[in-house]
C-alpha positions as CSV (number, residue, x, y, z in Angstrom):
1,X,0.0,0.0,0.0
2,X,1.4,3.4,-1.0
3,X,2.1,6.0,1.7
4,X,-0.8,8.2,0.4
5,X,-3.2,5.3,0.7
6,X,-1.9,4.5,4.2
7,X,-2.5,8.0,5.3
8,X,-6.0,8.0,3.7
9,X,-6.9,4.8,5.5
10,X,-5.4,6.0,8.8
11,X,-7.5,9.1,8.9
12,X,-10.6,7.7,7.1
13,X,-10.3,10.6,4.7
14,X,-12.2,10.9,1.3
15,X,-11.5,14.4,0.0
16,X,-14.5,16.0,-1.7
17,X,-14.2,17.2,-5.3
18,X,-15.2,20.9,-5.6
19,X,-17.6,19.9,-8.4
20,X,-19.7,17.9,-5.8
21,X,-20.0,21.1,-3.7
22,X,-20.9,23.3,-6.6
23,X,-23.5,21.0,-8.2
24,X,-25.3,19.7,-5.1
25,X,-24.7,21.9,-2.1
26,X,-24.1,25.5,-3.3
27,X,-27.5,25.9,-4.9
28,X,-29.1,25.2,-1.5
29,X,-27.1,27.9,0.3
30,X,-26.1,30.6,-2.2
31,X,-28.9,33.0,-1.2
32,X,-27.9,33.0,2.5
33,X,-24.1,33.2,2.6
34,X,-24.2,36.3,4.8
35,X,-26.5,34.7,7.3
36,X,-24.1,32.1,8.9
37,X,-20.6,31.2,9.9
38,X,-19.6,28.6,7.4
39,X,-17.7,25.9,9.2
40,X,-16.1,22.6,8.2
41,X,-14.6,20.7,11.2
42,X,-13.0,18.1,8.8
43,X,-12.1,20.4,6.0
44,X,-9.4,18.7,4.1
45,X,-8.4,21.1,1.4
46,X,-11.4,23.3,2.0
47,X,-13.4,22.3,-1.0
48,X,-16.7,22.4,0.8
49,X,-16.4,26.0,2.1
50,X,-13.8,28.0,0.2
51,X,-15.8,28.1,-3.1
52,X,-18.4,30.2,-1.3
53,X,-15.9,33.0,-1.8
54,X,-16.6,33.0,-5.5
55,X,-20.0,34.5,-4.7
56,X,-18.3,37.4,-2.8
57,X,-17.0,40.4,-4.7
58,X,-13.2,40.4,-4.5
59,X,-13.0,43.6,-2.6
60,X,-15.2,42.1,0.1
61,X,-13.7,38.7,0.3
62,X,-11.2,39.3,3.1
63,X,-13.7,40.8,5.5
64,X,-16.2,38.0,4.6
65,X,-13.6,35.4,5.2
66,X,-12.6,36.9,8.6
67,X,-16.2,36.8,9.8
68,X,-17.8,33.9,8.0
69,X,-15.4,31.1,7.3
70,X,-13.7,28.7,9.7
71,X,-11.9,25.5,8.7
72,X,-10.3,22.7,10.8
73,X,-8.5,19.5,10.1
74,X,-6.4,17.1,12.1
75,X,-3.7,16.8,9.4
76,X,-1.1,19.6,9.2
77,X,-0.5,18.9,5.5
78,X,-4.2,19.4,4.6
79,X,-4.4,22.6,6.7
80,X,-1.5,24.0,4.7
81,X,-3.2,23.0,1.4
82,X,-6.4,24.7,2.5
83,X,-4.5,27.8,3.4
84,X,-2.9,27.8,-0.1
85,X,-6.4,27.4,-1.6
86,X,-7.7,30.3,0.4
87,X,-4.7,32.4,-0.9
88,X,-5.9,31.6,-4.5
89,X,-9.2,33.3,-3.6
90,X,-7.3,36.4,-2.6
91,X,-7.1,35.8,1.2
92,X,-3.7,36.9,2.7
93,X,-1.8,34.0,4.3
94,X,-1.7,35.6,7.8
95,X,-5.5,36.0,7.7
96,X,-6.1,32.5,6.3
97,X,-3.9,31.0,9.1
98,X,-6.1,32.5,11.7
99,X,-9.3,30.8,10.5
100,X,-7.9,27.6,9.0
101,X,-6.7,25.6,12.0
102,X,-5.1,22.3,12.8
103,X,-7.3,20.6,15.4
104,X,-8.7,17.2,16.4
105,X,-12.3,18.4,16.4
106,X,-13.8,15.1,17.6
107,X,-11.7,15.3,20.8
108,X,-11.6,19.1,21.0
109,X,-14.7,20.8,19.7
110,X,-14.1,24.5,18.8
111,X,-16.7,26.0,21.3
112,X,-15.6,29.6,20.5
113,X,-17.6,29.3,17.3
114,X,-20.8,29.2,19.4
115,X,-20.1,32.7,20.8
116,X,-20.5,34.5,17.5
117,X,-23.5,36.7,16.8
118,X,-24.2,34.5,13.7
119,X,-25.3,30.9,13.8
120,X,-23.1,28.1,12.6
121,X,-23.8,26.2,9.4
122,X,-21.6,23.1,9.4
123,X,-20.9,21.6,5.9
124,X,-18.6,18.6,6.1
125,X,-17.4,15.4,4.7
126,X,-16.3,13.8,7.9
127,X,-13.9,10.8,8.2
128,X,-15.4,7.4,7.6
129,X,-13.7,4.7,9.7
130,X,-15.7,1.8,10.9
131,X,-15.1,0.6,14.5
132,X,-14.5,-2.9,13.3
133,X,-11.6,-1.7,11.1
134,X,-10.2,0.5,13.9
135,X,-10.1,-2.5,16.3
136,X,-8.3,-4.8,13.8
137,X,-5.5,-2.4,12.7
138,X,-2.8,-1.3,15.0
139,X,-2.2,2.0,13.3
140,X,-5.9,3.1,13.9
141,X,-6.3,1.7,17.4
142,X,-5.5,5.1,18.9
143,X,-9.1,6.1,17.8
144,X,-10.6,3.6,20.2
145,X,-10.5,6.2,23.0
146,X,-13.1,8.2,21.0
147,X,-15.6,5.4,21.4
148,X,-15.6,5.4,25.2
149,X,-18.0,7.0,27.7
150,X,-21.0,8.7,26.1
151,X,-19.7,7.6,22.7
152,X,-19.9,3.9,23.5
153,X,-21.9,1.8,21.0
154,X,-21.4,4.2,18.1
155,X,-19.8,2.5,15.1
156,X,-18.0,5.0,12.9
157,X,-16.1,8.2,13.1
158,X,-18.7,10.0,11.0
159,X,-21.3,9.1,13.7
160,X,-19.1,10.8,16.3
161,X,-19.1,13.9,14.2
162,X,-22.9,13.9,14.0
163,X,-23.4,13.4,17.7
164,X,-20.8,16.1,18.5
165,X,-22.8,18.6,16.5
166,X,-26.0,17.6,18.3
167,X,-24.4,18.0,21.7
168,X,-23.3,21.5,20.8
169,X,-26.7,22.5,19.5
170,X,-25.7,23.2,15.8
171,X,-29.0,24.0,14.0
172,X,-28.0,23.5,10.4
173,X,-25.7,21.0,8.9
174,X,-25.0,19.4,5.5
175,X,-23.1,16.1,5.7
176,X,-21.6,13.9,3.1
177,X,-21.7,10.5,4.8
178,X,-21.9,6.8,4.0
179,X,-25.3,5.8,2.8
180,X,-25.4,3.2,5.6
181,X,-26.6,6.2,7.7
182,X,-29.9,5.9,5.9
183,X,-30.0,2.2,4.9
184,X,-27.8,0.4,7.4
185,X,-29.0,-1.9,10.1
186,X,-27.1,-2.5,13.4
187,X,-24.2,-0.4,12.1
188,X,-26.3,2.8,12.2
189,X,-29.5,2.1,14.3
190,X,-28.1,3.8,17.3
191,X,-26.9,7.0,15.6
192,X,-30.3,7.3,13.8
193,X,-32.3,6.7,16.9
194,X,-30.2,9.3,18.9
195,X,-29.7,11.9,16.2
196,X,-33.0,12.0,14.3
197,X,-35.0,12.6,17.5
198,X,-33.5,16.1,17.4
199,X,-33.0,16.7,13.6
200,X,-35.1,16.4,10.5
201,X,-33.7,15.7,7.0
202,X,-34.8,18.5,4.6
203,X,-33.3,16.8,1.5
204,X,-31.2,13.9,0.6
205,X,-29.0,13.2,-2.4
206,X,-28.1,9.5,-2.7
207,X,-25.3,8.4,-4.9
208,X,-25.1,5.0,-6.4
209,X,-22.1,5.9,-8.5
210,X,-18.6,6.7,-7.6
211,X,-17.9,10.3,-6.6
212,X,-14.6,9.8,-4.7
213,X,-11.4,8.8,-6.6
214,X,-10.1,6.4,-4.0
215,X,-13.1,4.6,-2.5
216,X,-16.2,2.8,-3.6
217,X,-18.0,3.9,-0.4
218,X,-21.6,4.7,-1.2
219,X,-22.5,8.2,0.1
220,X,-25.5,10.4,0.7
221,X,-25.6,14.2,1.1
222,X,-28.0,15.0,3.9
223,X,-29.3,18.5,4.7
224,X,-30.2,18.5,8.4
225,X,-32.3,21.0,10.3
226,X,-32.6,20.9,14.1
227,X,-36.2,20.4,15.3
228,X,-37.8,23.0,17.5
229,X,-38.8,20.3,20.0
230,X,-37.1,16.9,20.2
231,X,-39.5,14.2,19.2
232,X,-39.6,10.6,17.9
233,X,-41.8,11.0,14.8
234,X,-41.8,9.9,11.2
235,X,-39.5,12.0,9.0
236,X,-40.5,12.7,5.4
237,X,-38.0,14.1,3.0
238,X,-37.5,14.5,-0.8
239,X,-34.6,12.6,-2.1
240,X,-32.7,12.4,-5.4
241,X,-31.0,9.1,-6.3
242,X,-28.2,9.3,-8.8
243,X,-27.0,6.2,-10.6
244,X,-27.3,5.5,-14.3
245,X,-30.2,8.0,-14.2
246,X,-31.6,10.6,-11.8
247,X,-34.7,9.5,-9.8
248,X,-36.8,11.6,-7.5
249,X,-38.3,9.9,-4.5
250,X,-40.0,10.7,-1.2
251,X,-38.6,8.8,1.8
252,X,-40.4,8.1,5.0
253,X,-38.2,7.2,8.0
254,X,-40.2,5.7,10.9
255,X,-38.8,5.5,14.4
256,X,-40.4,2.1,14.8
257,X,-37.8,0.9,12.2
258,X,-34.9,2.9,13.7
259,X,-35.6,5.6,11.1
260,X,-34.2,3.2,8.4
261,X,-35.0,4.1,4.8
262,X,-36.4,1.4,2.5
263,X,-37.7,-0.5,5.5
264,X,-40.7,-2.0,3.7
265,X,-39.0,-5.4,3.2
266,X,-37.8,-5.6,6.8
267,X,-41.2,-4.8,8.1
268,X,-42.7,-7.5,5.9
269,X,-40.3,-10.3,6.9
270,X,-40.4,-9.3,10.5
271,X,-44.2,-8.9,10.8
272,X,-45.2,-11.9,8.7
273,X,-43.0,-14.7,9.8
274,X,-45.0,-17.9,9.4
275,X,-46.3,-19.9,12.4
276,X,-44.2,-22.9,11.3
277,X,-41.1,-21.5,9.7
278,X,-38.6,-23.6,7.8
279,X,-35.2,-23.9,9.4
280,X,-32.4,-22.8,7.1
281,X,-28.7,-23.5,7.2
282,X,-26.0,-22.6,4.8
283,X,-22.8,-24.1,3.3
284,X,-21.6,-27.6,2.4
285,X,-18.1,-27.3,4.1
286,X,-15.0,-29.5,3.6
287,X,-15.2,-30.2,7.4
288,X,-18.6,-31.8,6.9
289,X,-17.3,-33.9,4.0
290,X,-14.3,-35.1,6.1
291,X,-16.6,-36.1,8.9
292,X,-18.9,-38.0,6.6
293,X,-16.7,-39.9,4.2
294,X,-18.1,-42.9,2.4
295,X,-18.6,-44.6,-0.9
296,X,-21.4,-42.6,-2.4
297,X,-20.1,-40.4,-5.3
298,X,-21.5,-36.9,-5.8
299,X,-20.5,-34.1,-8.1
300,X,-20.0,-30.6,-6.8
301,X,-18.5,-27.3,-7.8
302,X,-15.8,-25.9,-5.5
303,X,-16.9,-22.3,-4.6
304,X,-13.3,-21.5,-3.6
305,X,-11.7,-22.5,-6.9
306,X,-12.3,-20.8,-10.3
307,X,-10.7,-21.6,-13.6
308,X,-11.4,-18.8,-16.0
309,X,-14.9,-17.7,-15.3
310,X,-16.2,-21.1,-14.1
311,X,-16.0,-22.9,-10.8
312,X,-14.0,-26.1,-10.9
313,X,-16.1,-29.3,-10.7
314,X,-15.0,-32.3,-8.6
315,X,-16.3,-35.6,-7.4
316,X,-16.5,-36.3,-3.7
317,X,-17.3,-39.5,-1.8
318,X,-19.6,-39.3,1.3
319,X,-21.7,-41.6,3.4
320,X,-25.3,-42.3,2.5
321,X,-26.9,-39.8,5.0
322,X,-24.9,-36.9,3.6
323,X,-25.3,-38.0,0.1
324,X,-29.1,-38.0,0.5
325,X,-29.0,-34.6,2.2
326,X,-27.0,-33.0,-0.6
327,X,-29.1,-34.6,-3.3
328,X,-32.4,-33.6,-1.7
329,X,-31.5,-29.9,-1.1
330,X,-31.4,-28.6,-4.7
331,X,-31.3,-24.8,-4.1
332,X,-28.6,-22.2,-3.7
333,X,-28.7,-18.5,-3.0
334,X,-27.0,-16.0,-5.2
335,X,-26.4,-13.1,-2.9
336,X,-25.0,-10.7,-5.5
337,X,-26.5,-9.4,-8.7
338,X,-24.4,-10.3,-11.7
339,X,-25.5,-7.2,-13.6
340,X,-27.6,-9.2,-16.1
341,X,-31.4,-9.5,-15.7
342,X,-31.2,-13.3,-15.5
343,X,-28.6,-13.2,-12.8
344,X,-30.3,-11.2,-10.1
345,X,-29.8,-12.1,-6.4
346,X,-32.2,-14.8,-5.4
347,X,-32.8,-18.6,-5.2
348,X,-31.7,-20.9,-8.0
349,X,-31.5,-24.6,-8.7
350,X,-27.9,-25.9,-8.5
351,X,-28.5,-28.3,-11.3
352,X,-29.8,-25.7,-13.7
353,X,-26.9,-23.3,-13.2
354,X,-23.9,-25.5,-12.5
355,X,-25.0,-29.0,-13.7
356,X,-23.9,-30.6,-10.4
357,X,-25.6,-31.6,-7.2
358,X,-23.8,-29.5,-4.6
359,X,-21.7,-26.5,-3.8
360,X,-18.6,-27.3,-1.8
361,X,-16.7,-24.7,0.4
362,X,-13.2,-26.1,0.5
363,X,-11.6,-23.1,2.2
364,X,-13.1,-20.0,3.8
365,X,-16.8,-19.2,3.7
366,X,-17.6,-16.1,1.7
367,X,-21.1,-14.6,1.6
368,X,-20.5,-13.5,-2.0
369,X,-20.1,-17.1,-3.3
370,X,-23.0,-19.2,-4.5
371,X,-24.2,-20.8,-1.3
372,X,-26.1,-24.1,-1.0
373,X,-29.0,-24.0,1.4
374,X,-30.3,-26.8,3.6
375,X,-33.9,-26.9,4.7
376,X,-35.5,-28.6,7.6
377,X,-38.0,-30.2,7.7
378,X,-37.2,-31.5,4.2
379,X,-39.2,-30.3,1.2
380,X,-39.9,-32.3,-2.0
381,X,-38.2,-31.1,-5.2
382,X,-41.6,-29.6,-6.3
383,X,-42.0,-27.8,-3.0
384,X,-38.5,-26.4,-3.3
385,X,-39.3,-25.2,-6.8
386,X,-42.3,-23.5,-5.3
387,X,-40.2,-21.9,-2.5
388,X,-37.7,-20.7,-5.1
389,X,-40.5,-19.1,-7.3
390,X,-42.1,-17.6,-4.2
391,X,-38.9,-16.2,-2.9
392,X,-37.9,-14.6,-6.2
393,X,-41.3,-13.1,-6.9
394,X,-41.5,-11.5,-3.4
395,X,-37.9,-10.3,-3.5
396,X,-38.4,-8.6,-6.9
397,X,-41.7,-7.1,-5.7
398,X,-39.9,-5.3,-2.8
399,X,-36.9,-4.4,-5.1
400,X,-39.4,-2.6,-7.4
401,X,-41.3,-1.0,-4.5
402,X,-38.1,0.3,-2.8
403,X,-35.7,0.5,-5.7
404,X,-33.7,-2.2,-3.9
405,X,-32.9,0.1,-1.0
406,X,-33.1,-2.7,1.6
407,X,-30.1,-4.3,-0.2
408,X,-26.5,-3.1,-0.1
409,X,-24.9,-1.6,-3.2
410,X,-22.2,-4.0,-4.2
411,X,-20.1,-2.4,-6.9
412,X,-20.3,0.5,-9.2
413,X,-20.4,-0.8,-12.8
414,X,-21.7,-0.1,-16.2
415,X,-24.3,-2.9,-15.9
416,X,-28.0,-2.3,-16.8
417,X,-28.8,-1.8,-13.1
418,X,-27.0,-1.0,-9.9
419,X,-25.7,-4.3,-8.5
420,X,-26.9,-5.2,-5.0
421,X,-26.0,-7.6,-2.3
422,X,-28.7,-9.6,-0.4
423,X,-27.7,-10.5,3.2
424,X,-28.0,-14.1,4.4
425,X,-30.1,-12.9,7.3
426,X,-32.5,-11.3,4.8
427,X,-32.5,-14.6,2.8
428,X,-33.4,-16.6,5.9
429,X,-36.1,-14.1,7.0
430,X,-37.8,-14.1,3.7
431,X,-37.8,-18.0,3.5
432,X,-39.4,-18.0,6.9
433,X,-42.4,-16.2,5.6
434,X,-43.1,-19.2,3.3
435,X,-46.2,-20.6,5.0
436,X,-46.2,-24.1,3.4
437,X,-46.1,-26.1,6.6
438,X,-49.0,-24.1,8.1
439,X,-51.4,-24.5,5.1
440,X,-54.2,-27.0,4.7
441,X,-54.6,-28.7,1.3
442,X,-57.1,-26.1,0.0
443,X,-54.8,-23.2,1.0
444,X,-51.8,-25.0,-0.6
445,X,-53.7,-25.2,-3.8
446,X,-54.7,-21.5,-3.7
447,X,-51.1,-20.5,-2.8
448,X,-49.6,-22.6,-5.4
449,X,-51.8,-21.1,-8.1
450,X,-50.9,-17.6,-7.1
451,X,-47.2,-18.4,-7.4
452,X,-47.6,-20.2,-10.7
453,X,-49.6,-17.3,-12.2
454,X,-47.0,-14.8,-10.7
455,X,-49.7,-12.8,-9.0
456,X,-47.4,-11.1,-6.6
457,X,-49.9,-8.6,-5.2
458,X,-52.2,-11.4,-4.3
459,X,-49.3,-13.4,-2.9
460,X,-48.4,-10.6,-0.5
461,X,-52.0,-10.2,0.5
462,X,-52.2,-14.0,1.1
463,X,-49.1,-13.9,3.3
464,X,-50.4,-11.0,5.3
465,X,-53.7,-12.7,5.9
466,X,-52.2,-16.1,6.8
467,X,-49.2,-15.0,8.8
468,X,-50.7,-12.1,10.7
469,X,-50.0,-12.2,14.4
C-alpha cells in the first residue's frame, strides 16, 4: 500500500471534489451566505467551504472570510493546502492562518464558534472509519478512545461527528456521509435513533455511482435542520437518487424501524413470519465432508476454486446420509447481482446453473459465493421449486417497490442496473415467511396457483392474511 493510501486509511479521509459542492450543495445555500458562519470541522483542502468566496466580490472577500469562514483539520498537510487554496481566492496568508486551524475536532470541539452573533452552518465530509476496522488495525487503534463513555456503541467516526454537533446545538448541517446512515442496520441504528429525534432531513441526495477517486463507499448528502422540539416521529423528505439516471423519490423514516430508509422489506419479513417457519442453514463445508466420508459419489463445484470464469467441478465421496441430504437440497442462494437481468440475487437450482448436485466450500466461507442452502424439515423437489419461485417473486416485488434500497450496493459498474447484495439474514427471514407447513390442502392449492400465475400482489395479501400475528 502506498504512503498516500496508508494516510488516507489511517484518517478515514475521502477528499471532496469541488464539483460535488458546486453542483449539489451550493444551490441550497447561495442565497444565505451572509446569514451564517460557514464551518467545516473536517475540512481537508477546504473544498466544501472556500468556493463560497466565488459568490463574494473580490474587494469584500477578506472581510467576509474573517467573519464567516472557519476550517479545521487534524492533518497539518491538509491545513496547509487549505491555506494555499484560500490564498488563491485572494485571502492573505496571515488572515487565512487565523481561520484555518489544525485541530482534532472530535476530541476538542471549537466551542468559541458558538459565541458568535451568527449561527453556525456546518458543511462537512467527515472521516469514515468503521469501528471494526479500527479494532483490527494497530495504526488506527488510537481512535478507540473516541468510542468510550458517552460515545460507546457508536460504530464509525462519522457518527461521532454527527453526535458532536447535536451535543453542541448546531442547528443547520450538510453532511456527506456513507449511505449506511440511511440504509444500514445494526451499524447505524443507534446513531439514527439518537440523532433523528433532534433533527429532520430536509433533503437527501443518494449516490449509487462513484464520486470519490479512492473509494467505492456509497454516500449520501443529507441536509439537516434541528427540530424545535425533540420528538420521535416519522420523517418525510424528498430525495434524489443518482446512478445511471436521476430519480426523485419521497422517503419516510419511521422511528419504529430505527428511522431506516427502505424498511418495507424488513417490516414485511419481521411482521409476517409464518407460524411454522422452515429452518435454514448454509454451506456444504469441507469439514462436513471429512466427517462423513463414504462410498457414495456426488459431483459438486468448489466455490473457492475458479478456472477462467467457471467454478471447478470435482467428485467427492460421502456416506449415504450426507449423500441424500445433498441430493435432496437442490437450491442455492445467489447473494449478489451479476449485472444481467437473468442473474439477479435470489434462489436458483444448483443443477440448472452448474450442472452438479452440490456447492462445496473447500476453504473460507464467503457470503458472496453461490451458497447451497439446507432446509429442515425436508421439502420435496416440487416444494423447493415453489419456494424458489415464491422467494424470487416477493424479492423482486420489494426491489421494485423500494428501488432495492433494503439491499447493499455491491459495486459501481456499467451494468444495466445497480448491482446489489442480499444478506444471508435477509434470505433466511424471507424464507421464513413461506407458509407451506401451516397450510391445509385447500390453502396450498390457492397459494400454489398464485405463485404459478405470478400474481405477486395477491401473494403478498395471502401472506399478510395467513401469517398475521
